[in-house]
N, C-alpha and C positions, 0 to 999 in steps of 0.2 A: 146358570151360576151367576151370582151377583158380581158387580165390579169390585166390591169389597173383598170377596173371597179370592178373586184373581190377584188383587194386590197383596193379600196375605200369603199367597203361595210362594214357597222359596224358589229362587231361580236356579235351575240345575244345568242350564246350557253351559258348556265350557267357554271360558273367557280367555282369550289369548293376550298376554301382556307383551307388547312390542317394545323392545329396548331401542336405544339410539342406534346401536350397531345394526340391528335388523332393519330399522327404517332406512338407514343409509344404504344397506345392501339392496333394498328394493328399488332405489333410484337408479336411473340409467348411468352406467359408468363411462359411456362413450361420450366424448366431447367433440363438438363440431364448431367451426368458425362462425362467429355471429357479427363480425365487423372488423374494422381495423382502425388504427390510429396512425396518423402521419405527423411526425414531429418535424418542425421546420425551425432551423436556427437562423433567425434574421431579426436584427433590431430596427427600430424606426429610421435610424440614420442611414443604414445600409439599404433599406428599402427605398428611401428618398433618393439616394444616389443612383439607384436602378430605375428611378422614374415611376415607382409604384408606392403603395402604402399597404400596411397589414390588413385593414378592412377590405381593400380592393382585391388582395390575394385571396382572402377567405371567401369573398363573394364569387370570384372566378372559379374557385374549386367547387363551391356548392352548385353553381350553375352546370359545371362539367359533369358532376355526379348525377344531377337531376336529369340531364340528357341521357346519360348512359344507363342509369338505373332509377327510373322515376319513383320506385317504391322505397328507396333508401331513405333512412332518417339520418340527419346530420346534426352535430353539435360542435361548436367551435369555442375554444377557451384560450385566453392569452396567458402565457407564462410570465410571471412577474419575478424578478430577481434583483438583488441589490446591484447598483451600477458598478460597484467595485468587484463584482464576481469575475474571477479569472477563468481561463479555460476556453475551449471552443463553445461557440454560441449553442450548437446542438446539444452538447453535453449539459450545459447549464439548463436548457429548456427541459430536457428529459428528467433531470433531477428535480427541477421545480414542480413538474407535473407528476412526480412520484412514479416514474416508470420503474418497474421492478429491477430490470437489468442495470439501470443507472444507480439505483439505491445499493444493489449488491456490490457494485464496483466501488462506490464511495465508502461503504462499510469496510470492505477489504483494505482499501487504502488507509483508513483510519486505524485499522488493526495493525497494519504494518508500521505506521508511525508510533503507535503505542509500544509495539515490540522493541523499537529502537530506543525507547526510554529506559530499557534495562539492558545490561551488557556493556560491551565496549564498541565504540564507533571510532575507527581511525580515519579521520577526514584528511586525505592527502591534499585535496584541493584547497582547503582552508588552513592547513598546517595546525591541526588541533586534534585532541583526543577527548572523547566523551566517555565518562564512566557513569553508568546508570542515569544518563541524561544531563550530568554535570560536567563542565569543562575541567579537565585535569591541568594542574599547574606544571606543565613540562617546560624545561628550558629548551632553547633552540637546538642545542646539541643532543638533548635526550630525545627530542622528536625526530631529529635527523637519524639518530641510531635506530629508533624503532622503524622509521620509514624505510631505511635501507634493508632491514630484515623482511619487512612486509612485502616490498617490491620484488624480493627474491624468494617468495613463499615456497617452501618445500626443499630449499637448498640449505645446507649447513655452511655458515660463513665462518671462516677462520679469523682469528683475532688480528693477524697481520693484514688481512684484507680490509678489516674495519678501520684500522689505523691509517692505512694507505688512502682509503676513500674518503674518510671523514676528517682527517687532521692534516695530512701532509700537503693538501692543496691550500690549506689556510696559512697565510704568512704571519698573522697576528696572534696565533695561538700555538704554543709549543705541543708537538705531537707527544702523546703518552706512550709508555712502553706497552707491550702486548698484555702484560698482567694488569696494567691499570685499567684496561678495558673492562675487567671483571668488576671494578669499583663502579664504573659508569652503569654497567648492566644491573648491578645491585640497587643502585639508586632508581634506575628505571622501573625495576620490578616493584620496589617499595611504593612508587606512585601508582602503579597498576593495581595495588591492593590485592583483593581476592582473585584478580584475573592475572596475577603474575605469571602463571604457568603458560601463557601464550608465547613467552620468550623462553625457549627451552635450551638448557645447557647439553651440548653433546660432548661427553667427557673426552678430553684429550684432543678435541678438534676446535670447537668454537660454539656458535649459537645459531638457533634456527627459530623462525617464527611458525607457531602452530596455530592454525585457524580452528576455533571452536564453533559450536552452534550459536553461541551468544556473542560472536564477534562479527562486525560488519565493516567492510572497507568501502569508502567513498573515493572513487578516483575522479579527478578533474579532467577536463578536456585537454588531451595532449600530454597527460602525465606520463613520464618516461617509465618504462619497465624493461630492464635488460633481458628478462626471460621471455619477452614477447616479440623481440626483433626477428 
């Protein structure tokens, strides 16, 4: 049979089409260690204070590895980061070298900060309230009123207690009547806008702070909380 005849004959052998999924399934699924990375948090100044240098440390590590495992391959790289980078040296190094765990933590931290841009943040330490990332124009007394409720979260505070705690101790301001407290609370709620329901009226008793999922409280160091004594 001629070569031409062979070329003209149809191919009847079955042909298997391999998909990406099949190809991946044929690969070994078991993973095994192939090496390790050692992250060292140390800048040139701290190294000099210890009487060494970064190249000297790298060389010492390489020689140690060569003695213990002559067949091992090594590669060293220096993590460069802006001088103003805050945080622990080791964390900065891991992030600069794109270590997965460090990236995951940095991403989570950024997400948390983004979440705080929406909702209410009652910052006890700085005496301010943020609404969707913007500082609310609370008067001193309005913030004191909200803070008093926040620090007693879960308790219903009677009007008489609010008057006694927030006004009677002040000699330069006349204490309002219990019903006047309602006016102050209405003004407070008006400035809270769509988050006004975090200050809840308990009919016939007084007011209570209700924490929602979109409310964050920032306590400063040493912030007093009567419910935690």
